[in-house]
PLY file of the C-alpha trace (Angstrom):
ply
format ascii 1.0
element vertex 189
property float x
property float y
property float z
element edge 188
property int vertex1
property int vertex2
end_header
-23.57 -18.81 -15.77
-24.26 -15.54 -17.78
-27.79 -13.98 -18.47
-28.58 -13.20 -21.62
-29.61 -9.90 -23.02
-32.67 -8.37 -20.85
-34.94 -6.40 -22.45
-36.53 -3.60 -20.45
-36.59 -1.11 -23.04
-40.31 -0.37 -22.13
-39.95 -0.21 -18.73
-40.04 3.28 -17.23
-37.96 2.02 -14.23
-35.34 -0.71 -13.61
-35.81 0.05 -9.48
-34.32 -2.77 -7.60
-34.14 -5.18 -10.83
-31.54 -7.31 -8.75
-31.60 -5.91 -5.36
-30.51 -8.49 -3.09
-29.25 -11.41 -5.30
-25.85 -12.26 -3.58
-25.05 -14.86 -6.63
-25.18 -11.80 -9.17
-21.68 -11.39 -9.76
-21.66 -9.64 -13.37
-23.66 -6.90 -14.61
-26.16 -8.07 -17.13
-26.53 -6.89 -20.50
-29.57 -4.80 -20.18
-31.62 -2.87 -23.08
-32.96 -0.05 -21.14
-34.09 2.84 -23.61
-36.77 4.40 -21.63
-35.85 3.51 -18.24
-35.20 6.89 -16.18
-34.53 4.97 -12.80
-31.70 2.81 -12.04
-32.33 3.16 -8.12
-31.29 0.05 -5.70
-30.47 -1.60 -9.23
-27.69 -3.51 -8.23
-28.38 -3.11 -4.32
-26.70 -5.52 -2.10
-25.27 -7.97 -5.03
-22.37 -10.10 -5.45
-20.71 -8.06 -8.46
-17.16 -8.69 -8.22
-14.15 -7.19 -10.47
-14.16 -4.48 -12.58
-17.19 -3.48 -14.88
-18.60 -0.72 -17.43
-21.89 0.38 -16.61
-24.11 2.28 -19.49
-26.31 4.15 -18.05
-28.17 5.70 -20.79
-31.63 7.28 -20.32
-31.19 6.93 -16.72
-31.40 10.14 -14.53
-31.40 8.57 -11.26
-28.61 5.98 -9.74
-29.58 6.14 -6.08
-28.13 3.79 -4.16
-27.36 1.37 -7.44
-24.33 -0.15 -6.31
-24.69 0.11 -2.60
-23.40 -2.71 -0.74
-21.60 -4.16 -3.48
-18.90 -5.42 -1.49
-16.51 -6.88 -4.06
-16.77 -4.40 -6.99
-13.49 -3.07 -7.49
-13.50 -1.32 -10.26
-16.22 0.35 -12.57
-16.03 2.89 -15.35
-19.67 5.09 -15.44
-20.56 5.81 -19.50
-23.46 7.84 -20.60
-24.36 9.55 -17.22
-24.97 12.76 -18.69
-28.52 12.76 -17.75
-28.06 11.39 -14.42
-29.03 14.04 -11.70
-29.15 12.06 -8.38
-26.46 9.46 -7.60
-27.03 9.65 -3.90
-25.41 6.64 -2.07
-23.95 5.24 -5.09
-21.38 3.32 -4.20
-22.41 3.52 -0.15
-20.39 0.58 1.84
-18.31 -0.95 -1.35
-15.48 -1.47 0.88
-13.47 -3.17 -2.20
-13.72 -0.23 -4.50
-10.90 1.20 -5.59
-11.70 2.71 -9.55
-14.48 4.70 -10.29
-14.41 7.21 -13.61
-17.83 9.21 -14.50
-18.99 12.20 -15.73
-21.27 14.45 -13.30
-22.24 16.97 -15.60
-25.99 17.50 -14.23
-25.57 15.41 -11.26
-26.70 17.61 -7.93
-27.13 14.99 -5.66
-23.35 13.07 -4.59
-24.56 12.93 -1.18
-22.69 9.60 0.73
-21.89 8.54 -2.76
-18.61 6.95 -1.59
-19.75 6.41 2.17
-17.72 3.42 3.68
-15.44 3.19 0.52
-12.62 2.64 2.66
-10.15 1.24 -0.23
-11.10 3.60 -2.88
-7.92 5.18 -4.30
-8.95 6.53 -7.66
-11.81 8.55 -8.73
-11.69 10.37 -12.17
-14.43 12.49 -12.11
-15.34 15.40 -14.65
-17.64 18.40 -14.36
-18.23 18.16 -10.53
-20.73 20.85 -10.11
-21.66 20.13 -6.36
-19.91 19.33 -3.23
-18.45 15.77 -2.92
-17.30 13.76 0.53
-14.28 11.08 0.57
-14.82 11.07 4.43
-14.19 7.32 4.58
-11.45 7.08 1.95
-7.90 7.76 3.42
-6.25 6.18 0.45
-7.97 8.58 -2.39
-4.84 9.45 -4.61
-3.83 13.30 -5.19
-4.12 12.32 -9.15
-8.04 11.78 -8.23
-8.21 14.99 -6.80
-6.56 16.56 -8.92
-8.53 15.39 -11.64
-11.36 16.43 -10.18
-10.57 19.93 -9.85
-8.84 20.74 -13.11
-12.32 19.12 -14.94
-14.79 20.53 -12.67
-18.09 22.42 -13.81
-19.10 24.82 -10.78
-20.90 27.63 -11.00
-20.81 28.39 -7.40
-18.65 27.37 -4.17
-18.34 23.74 -3.44
-16.18 21.74 -0.88
-14.32 18.68 -1.36
-14.40 17.06 2.00
-11.40 14.15 2.89
-10.80 12.11 5.19
-8.47 13.53 7.84
-5.65 11.30 6.63
-6.40 12.08 2.66
-6.26 16.13 3.92
-3.12 15.90 5.96
-1.55 14.42 2.84
-2.84 16.57 -0.20
-4.29 19.62 0.98
-0.26 21.49 1.28
0.81 19.42 -1.86
2.00 21.89 -4.05
0.41 20.81 -7.37
-2.78 20.63 -5.51
-2.66 23.96 -4.08
-1.76 25.17 -7.57
-4.67 23.52 -8.99
-7.04 25.15 -6.43
-5.76 28.57 -6.94
-7.05 28.58 -10.51
-10.13 27.04 -9.63
-11.07 29.49 -6.81
-14.60 27.83 -6.65
-13.10 24.74 -5.10
-11.97 24.47 -1.89
-10.77 21.42 0.41
-11.94 20.20 3.94
-10.95 17.98 6.21
-13.41 15.25 7.93
0 1
1 2
2 3
3 4
4 5
5 6
6 7
7 8
8 9
9 10
10 11
11 12
12 13
13 14
14 15
15 16
16 17
17 18
18 19
19 20
20 21
21 22
22 23
23 24
24 25
25 26
26 27
27 28
28 29
29 30
30 31
31 32
32 33
33 34
34 35
35 36
36 37
37 38
38 39
39 40
40 41
41 42
42 43
43 44
44 45
45 46
46 47
47 48
48 49
49 50
50 51
51 52
52 53
53 54
54 55
55 56
56 57
57 58
58 59
59 60
60 61
61 62
62 63
63 64
64 65
65 66
66 67
67 68
68 69
69 70
70 71
71 72
72 73
73 74
74 75
75 76
76 77
77 78
78 79
79 80
80 81
81 82
82 83
83 84
84 85
85 86
86 87
87 88
88 89
89 90
90 91
91 92
92 93
93 94
94 95
95 96
96 97
97 98
98 99
99 100
100 101
101 102
102 103
103 104
104 105
105 106
106 107
107 108
108 109
109 110
110 111
111 112
112 113
113 114
114 115
115 116
116 117
117 118
118 119
119 120
120 121
121 122
122 123
123 124
124 125
125 126
126 127
127 128
128 129
129 130
130 131
131 132
132 133
133 134
134 135
135 136
136 137
137 138
138 139
139 140
140 141
141 142
142 143
143 144
144 145
145 146
146 147
147 148
148 149
149 150
150 151
151 152
152 153
153 154
154 155
155 156
156 157
157 158
158 159
159 160
160 161
161 162
162 163
163 164
164 165
165 166
166 167
167 168
168 169
169 170
170 171
171 172
172 173
173 174
174 175
175 176
176 177
177 178
178 179
179 180
180 181
181 182
182 183
183 184
184 185
185 186
186 187
187 188
């Protein structure tokens, strides 16, 4: 059964609002105009399928979707104010697809840790280090997109799973993209 619109427009945080709700299968429609923190909002829930998540006004998404083992795809919208995405998709083993803008994000630590199935990440405006150390299937298209749409102001490293690195590091298109974006380097885990 769907949850109706939840008005949290006067709340300054939605921290852990659905934390450890294994029966929650869909992202409810939230009206969170003033909320600045979405930390642990859907941590350890039963989210299953493909979603669009509107992060309007939120500045922190620490562990927001941690341990959502059945989450397959998510498009993150209105993430322009988010500075912290640490552990965002930590241990989301079924996650295949993510799309988001990380313009102001300065913390992506363990954002994709244990995301073994992750294949497609369309992330623009990367300006901090990024790790896919446990995502052997990350696609060439994803790495090209991240490199070609980066916003680095200093040197940053994208660390790949050893298998992904062996597939991608010497690829002609990726080598060319890296030469056009000298602040970005690839490394192997």
